[in-house]
N, C-alpha and C positions, 0 to 999 in steps of 0.2 A: 481664642475667645476668652474674654474676662468679664466678670461681673462689675458693673459700674455703679449700681444703686439698688437699694430695696426701699420701695415706697409703700407705706400703708395708705389705703383709701377707706376711710370711715365715712359712710354715707347714710343719709336718712332715706327710708323707703317704706311705703305701705305694703310692699311685697314681702317684707320681713315680719314674722310673728312678733318679734321683739322691737320692731321699728327701725332697726339699723342693720346694715351689712358691713363687715370688715373684710375687704379684699386686700391683697398685696400684689405689687408689680415688681418683678425682678428684671432689670434691664442689663444689656451687655454692650460691649464696645463694637459689636458687629451689627447693631440695629435690631437684633432679635430679642424680644421680651417675652416673659412668661407670667401667667396669672395664677394666684393661689387664693385661698379663702380661709378665714379663721374666726368667723362670726360666733360669738358666744351669747349667753342668755341674759346678760346684764350690761348696761351702759358703763358701769364702773370697770368691769372686766375688759370691755372693748378698748377703753382709753388706756388702761394699764398695758395692754398688749401692744398698742401703737408705740408707746414709749420704749418697750423692750425691743420691738422690731427695729426701731431706728438705731439702737445701740448695736444690735446684731449686724445690721447692715454695714456699719463702720468696720466691723471685725472681719467681714468676708468680701468686701470690695477688693477687686484684684484677683480673686480666686477664679479657677476654671469651672464653669457651671456644669461641665460634663462629669465632674467628680462628685456625683450625687451621694454615694455612700459615705465618702470621706467627709463631705460637708455636713451630712446628717450627724455624724459622730463628733465633729469639731464643735458644732453648736450644742448638742446634747450634753457632752462631757464638760462644757464650760460652766454648767449649772449644777454639777454633781454635789458640791458642798452646801448648796442652799436648797437642794431638792430639785431633781430634774423632771419631775412630773408636773402636771398642771400647766401653768403659763409657759414654761420653758419648752415643753414638748409640743404645745399648741403652736408656738412660733416655728418650731422645726417643721411641723406639719404643713403650714402655709408655704414656707420656703421650698420644701421638698416637692410639693405639687407644682409650684411654678418652675422648678428646675426640670421636672419631667415634661412640662409643657414646652420649655425651650428645647429639650432634647428631641422631642417628637418633631418640632418644627424644623430643626436643623437637618434631621434625617429624612424628613418628608413622609412620616408615618404617624398614625394615631398611636397613643400611648399603649393601648392593649397589644399592638403588634410588637412592641418592645418588651413586653412582659411574658412572651411565650406564645402569643397569638390567641385568637378567640376559640372558645369551646362551645359557644352558642351564638345565635344571630341577633338576639335582643335580650333586654333585661326585664324580667318580671318585676312588677312593682306592688307594694301595698301603700295605702294612703290613708288620710284622715278626713273625717267630716269636720266642718266648721261648727264647733260646739257653741259658738256665740249665737248661732241661729236656732239653737234648741230652746225655743220659747214655748212650745206646746208639743203634744204628741204628733200632731199633724206636721209640724215643722221638722221633727226628728225623722219621720217617715220620708218626707220629701227630700231631705238632705241625704239620707242613706240610699234612697232609690236613685239619686243622681250618680252616686258612686257605682252602684251595681250596673246601671245602664251604660256607664262609661267603659265597661269591660274589665274593671278591676275585680280580682277574685279574692282580695283580702283587704281588710280595713282595721285601723287601730284607733282607740279612743281611751280617754281617762274618764271613767264614769263616776268618780268620787267627788261629791259636791264641794265646791270651794267658794261659790259666788251667790248662793241662795240667800233669801232675806233673813233666814235664821242663823246664818254664818256671821260671826262677829268680825269686827274690823281687823283684829290681830290675825285671825285665820286667813282673811283675804290677803293680807300682806305676806303671809307665809305660803302663798300659792306655789305649788310644786317644790316646796322646801320642806325642811324637817324641823319641828319644834318639839312636840312631845310624842309624836308617833301614833296618836290615837285617832279614832273615828267614831262618831256617835252612832247608835243603833238606827236613828232616823236617817242619817246620811247613808248608812249601809243599805237600808231598805230602798232608798231612792236609787242607789247605784245598781242594785239588783233589778229593780223595775225598768231602768233604762236599758240595761243589758238584755233583759228578756224582750223588750220592745224591738231592739235592734236585731236580735236573732230572729224574731218573728217576721220582721220586714225583709231581711236578707234571704231567709230560707236556709236549708241545711248545707248548701254547697259553697257558701262564702265563708272564708276563714275570719274569725273575730279575734283580734289581738287586744289585750288589756294592758294599759300602761299605768303603773302605780307611782311612777316618778320618784321612787326611793323614799317615800314619805312616811312609812309605817314602822312601828316596832314589831317584834316577832309575833306576839299573840294576835295583834290586830291584823297583820298581813295574812296570817293563817286563816283567821275568821273571814276576812273579806274574800279571799280566794275561794274558799269553800262556798261562800254565799253565791258568788258569781258562777261557780261550777253548777250549782243547783238551778240558777236562774236561766241558764242557757249554755250550750256547749261553747267553751272558750278554747282557743287554740294556742295561746300562750299568756303567761302572767309575767309582765316585765318589771324589773327592778322593784321587787316587793319591799326591800329594806334599803337603807342607805348603803353606799358602796364601801364604806370603811371597814365593815365587819363581814368577812366570809363565813365566820361561825354563825352569824345571824342568818345569812343566806342558806346555810346548810340546814338549820333548824326548820326554816320554812319549807325548803325543798323536801325534807323528810316527811312532812305532814300534809302535803297537798297533792292532788292528782294532776293538775294542769301543768303542761310543760313550762319551764322557767326560761326566760330570756334575760341576758345580762351583757353589759359591756360598753354602753355609750360613754360611761365615765371611766373606762379602763384606758390607761395610758401605757403604750408600748407593749410588746410581746411579753415582757416580764410580768405584767399585771394579769395576763390571761393564763399563764402556765398553772398557777395553783387552782384556778377555776376548772381548768380541764383535768388536771391530775386528780382532783377531789370530786369530779363528776357533779359539779354544782349547777350546771346549766345545760339545757337542751338546744338552745340557740345562742350564738354569740353575735353581738351587734356593735362592733367598733365603729367609731366615727372617723372618717379619713382626715378630717380637719382637726381632730383633737388627739388622736392616738399616735400620730407620728408620720402622717402623710401616706402617699402611695407606696413608698418603700416599705413602711411598717405594716400597712394593711395587707399587702401581699404576703409578708412573713407570718402574720397572725392567721391568715387564711390557710396557709400551709400547715401550721400547727394544728388547727381545727380539723383539717383533712385527715391527719394522722389518727384523730379520735372519732372520725365519722360524725362530726358535729357540723351542722349547716351554719353558714355565715350570712348574716342579713344586716348590711351596714345601716347605721343610723345616719340619715341624710335629710335633715329637716330645716336647713337654713337656706342658702342661696344656690344659684345655678351651678357654680363651680363645685360646691359641696356635692351636689347630685352627680354631676358628670365625672368628677374625679373618682368617686366611689364606683360608678358604673364602668369606668375604664378598667379598674382592677377586676371587678366581678365578671367581665367578659372572659377572663382567663382562669376563673376559679371553678373547679369541678363541683365543690360542695357548697355552691351558692343557693340560697333560698329565695329571698326577694329583697329589693332595695326600697327604702322608705322615701316617700315624698310628703310634704306637709299638706298638700291639697291635691284633689284629683284633676283639677284644671290648672295647668302650668303656664297659662298665658300671662299670668301676673309677672313672669320674668322677662317678657318680650322686650320691655323698655330697657332692660339691662344688657342684653346680649344681641349679637349680630344675626344668629341663626336660632329661630324658635326651637324649643325642645319638643320632640315628637313622642308623646306618650299615648298615642291612640291605642284603643283596645287594652289599656292597662299594662302596657309594656313600653320601655324606653328604647328608641332606636338611635344608636349613635351613628353620626356621619363619619366619613372616612377622611375628614380634614385633619391634617397633621397636628400633633399635640393633643390638647384637651378636646379640640374640635369646635370651640366657641371662643369669641373675643368679646370682652366687655365694651360697652358703649362709653367711650371716654367723655363725650359731651354730657351724657347723663351723670357720670361720676363728678365731673367738674361742677355741674349745676346743683348737685345735691350733697356735696362734701360738707362734713361737720367740722367746724373750727377752721 
């Protein structure tokens, strides 16, 4: 069997928080194809990745798709002198997922059977409220109760105001980004009030996870975390500072009580080693589509197991993102929960052949070979960008 092409599929979709999904299809000369995903958070990045994927495709056409580890290194090492993190390893991720999909289809087994077999029957989830619906206290309560009643036992949100009438246009443009790292006292108070309301709504048995999106400088992150700790029990504080400085992360960790979660912007096992060695996080959350694919997520999980650190993959994009992460977590003893962007996953139905079953707050993988889902080619064709 030989690889015959790698095709990026950039499509518009309301099911994406960012308005687009970027899938890839790896085809072979024996008629077996595999699907991967590499959706990023900006349209600029998605288009850049499409261009890189086309070049990588020309470099690996003719290769044997069975040689997953070899192809991982062939692609990754090709970018060593320009920097093999970021775009390069994200392209590796998408191709790696597709190659595992092909391997499972050829052998007639789901991917988790090829990674050592399952250690659990289903995948526990945490999910997000739709904060665009947070227009009043009543709407917050209604949205949170939908999650609780769906059977999820953990939810995550970003309480820090970015869209209110007192937020200037520059701050809106920097949503989820980093400019000066600060937060006003007024916005801090609003975040604490929202967190307290959500804790009062969920009661004590639901885990509340806070996402800071790496937006804050050290003193601001410490202040905000302490404020939310006082407002209501929080079960983790995610990405308190930008990922470039582990020293900044250490300063925050040393001065707050909430567990720290880190890793959605960590690329490859090498980025996670110093975090584990220096005890900088209580939870590790690599994204299977950004950190190196199924191959690398399995290795990162094993590293974390040696430190007794739970793994909770960041999976907030498309259905392949979710399923690929779940395939690995079926085999990982130190698994915590898998992320989904919303509690109701029916938004993906138009994209895939088999709806995702997340009833009672857990994902049930089917036993179909490979990833277990196929993308709807007619939908892709009708909604392709460019």
